[in-house]
N, C-alpha and C positions, 0 to 999 in steps of 0.2 A: 555274653548276652545270648549268643546261639552256639551250641556245642553238639558236634555230630561225632559219635563214637562207633567205629567198626560197623558202619552201616552197609547193609546189602540190600539191593533192590533190583527187581526185574519185572518186565511186563510179562503177561501169560505167554507161554510157548516161546519165550525168547531167552537168550543167555543173559547173565547178570549185567545190567548196565553200571551198577556201583557194587563193588565187592571189597568190603573192608575200608570204606571211606572214613577218613578222619578230617575234621576241619572246625576251626573256631572263628567266629566272627564277632568282633568286638563293637561297642557303641562308639558313637562320636565320629563315624567315617562314612564316606560314600564308596562302597565297595564296587569295583568294576568286575563283574563276572563275565569272562571272555572264553570263547571256545569255537571250534568249527561246528558246522551243522551235525547233529547227532551226538555231540559230546556229552549231553546230559544236562545242559544249562537249565532248560525249562523244567525238567523233571526234578532237579534239585531245588529250584525255587518252589515248586509245588509241594515238595516234601517239607520244606521250611514252613510253608504256609498251611500245612496240615491238610493238603488236598490229595496227596499221595502218601502211602503208608509203607515203611521199610518192612522188609521180610525178616531182617535181623539187625541187631544193633539199635541205636537210639538217635533221635534228633530232639534235642531240648532247646527251648527258647525261654529265657528268664525262669528256669527251673521247671517248666512245664513240658511234658512230652507232646510234641505238635500232633502226633497221630490221635490223641485223645480229644483234641479240639475243645478244650474246656473254655467256658466263657472268660475266665481271667486271661487266657492266653489270646483268644480271638479279638478281644477289645484292644489289644496292643499291636495288631499286625494288619496291614492292608496290602493287597496284591492287585496290580493293574496289569493284566495279561496282554499279550500282543493281540490276540483275537478275543473279542468280548461280545457280550449281548447286553443291550440296555433296554429296559422296559419303556414302552411308548408313553412316558409321563413328562410333565414339565420338570425343569431344574428344581423349582421350589417343592414339588411333590417328591422328587427323588431324595432331596435333603430331609424332608419331614419323615420319610419312611426309614432312612437308614442312619440318621445321625444319632439316634438314641443307642445304637450299639457301640458308640464310641464315646465314652464320658468326657474325654478331653477335646472333643469336637469344638471348633471355633468358627461361628458363622461370620464373624469379623474377618478372620483369616480367609475364608472362602470368598467372601466379596472382594478382597484385595487381590486374590489370585485370578478371579474371574475377570476383574477389571484389567489386570496385567496381561492376560490372554486374549483380551478384546472379544469376550464372549458376551452375548445378550444377557440381560438381567434375569430373564425367566423364559428362555426359549424352550420349545418342546424337543426332547431328545430324539424323537423319531424323525424330525426334519433336519437334524444336524448331519454334517458330513462326518466321515471316519475321523478326520483330524479334529474336528470340533468336539466330537464325543470323547475322544482321547484327552484332549486338553481338560475338559471338565472333570473327567474321572481322575486325572492326576491332581487337579486342584482340590477335589474332594478328599483324596487320599492324604495329601499333605496337610489338609485342614483338620483331619482327625487327630493330629498331633500324637499318633501312635508311636511306639517305640521302634517298630520296624516297618519300613515301607519298601515294597518289592515292586520293581518296574521292569517289565519284559518289553525290550525295544521301544522305549518311551519317545524317541524322536521319529520313529517311523510314521509317515502320514502327516508330519507337520512341515509347514513351509519354513523358509530360512528365518524370517523374523520370529516365528514361534519357537523355533529351536534356541534362538538366543534368549528368548524370555524364559524358556524352560531352565536353561542353565543359571539364570539369574535367580529364579525362584528356588531351585533346589540348593543353591549355594547360601541363600539367605535363611532357609528353613532348617538346615542341619544344625544340630547341637550336640553337647557332649553326652546327652541321654538318648539320643536317637541313632539309628543305624539305616542307611539306605543301601539296598542291593540292586544294582542296575546291570541288566544283561543286554548287550547290543552288539550288532555287527557294524553299526555306524559309529565306530570308535571316535572319529574325529569330531563328532557332535558333542562329545561329553569328556573329551580327553583332559580338559582343564579342571574337571571336578573329581574324577575318580582317584582315590587313594585309599587303601592299597589296590593293587592289581592282582586279581585271581583268575588264573587260567586253568581250565580243565580240559582233559582230553582222554577219550575212551574211559569215561567214568572215574578218573583218577585226577588228583590235584597235581598239576604239572609246575605251577608256579604260584606263589602267594607271598608277595613282598610289598612293603611301603615304597612310596616314591623316594624317600630319603635313603632306604636301603639299596634301592636300585641305582640311584645317582652316585652312591659311593663305590659301585662296582662297574657301572657302564657309562659310556659316553656316546653321544650322537653327534656326528660331524658331517659337514658338506665339503667334499673335495672334488677337484677336477679330474683326477684319475684314481682308479682303484689301487690301494696298496697291494703288494704281492702276498702279504700274510697278515694275520691278525684281525681280519674282518669277520664279525659274527654274522652280520646280514648286510646286504646292500640293495638300494633301490635307485633306479636311474632317475635323475631329476634334470630339470633345465640347467645346462651348463656344467653338469657333472654327476655326482653320486651322493646320496645320503647313506651313510654308513654307520653301523653300530659297532662298537669296539669295546674292549675291556679297558677301563679307565686307569690310567697311569700317572696322570697330572692332578695337581691340586685345583686347577681351574674348574669351575662349575659349568655345566652344559645343560641346554634344554633337553627334554625327553619327549619323544614322540611315541605314544602308546601303541599305535598301529605298527610302526616299525618294530618296536619291542615285541609285540605279539608275534609278528612273522618270524622274528629271530628265535624266540622261544619254541615255536612250533617246528622250525626248520633246522635248528641246531640244539636240540635237547641236550645232548650229553655235555657239550662244552658249557652251555649256561648252567646246567646243574653242577658241573665242577667248579665253576666260578663261585657260585653262591654257597656250595658245600665248604669250600675253603673258608668263606666268611663265617659260616655257622661254627666251624670247628674252632676258629680263633676266639669266638665268643663264649 
């Protein structure tokens, strides 16, 4: 669905943020795009959405170069940034203005999501809080039924009940023809949804594996005392430690994405070696 080949990008008077980046994003999944501040997550999403243009290389979505912003490409992609501006119009006016750009837009779906998010039927966006505006834009984006939905920090500004409803709506609206790309620092808000896990650092893909691949190689356990060897990452918890180790047993274990992220960032070479061995065997 999305193919990035040998992509180079930099902002004026700055070193390359991406230099020879290669990446493929397939349909039918909710991709978790993770990374530290400044790693290039938002820029990468903007390149995919056709809002930033590579200096070299290519970024294609469904066969279209995103930098050309062709109508056939734009009708199949929707981007909800972390920071946004909404025109001071009513919800119905917003829908009337923008729904025509998306041929698969469903007003029935939008009404369902608005009800789920407990938004008014036709409130004025100017009077909405940041969280209410974000819920409306996410609801509209999902209702476009476009092939790629990009969400930057979607849970930021949402209260706890709304985060739960966000997870429910996203899970129910993904299908084999769509791909969601979600970037967040609040990993635990959506860790039950994202698969595969894509981690970038310094403009490079550091980690890109499905949960099935991850669970075949790694295991998360809670222990009272830290083992002397073999721990990829550990975090203090009530009554002991949460540790990530290389899996050696057949028993299945739950995976915590935040712990996985910290392990990948802090123990790069060991994680890379574990998954490189798996790739060579395949």
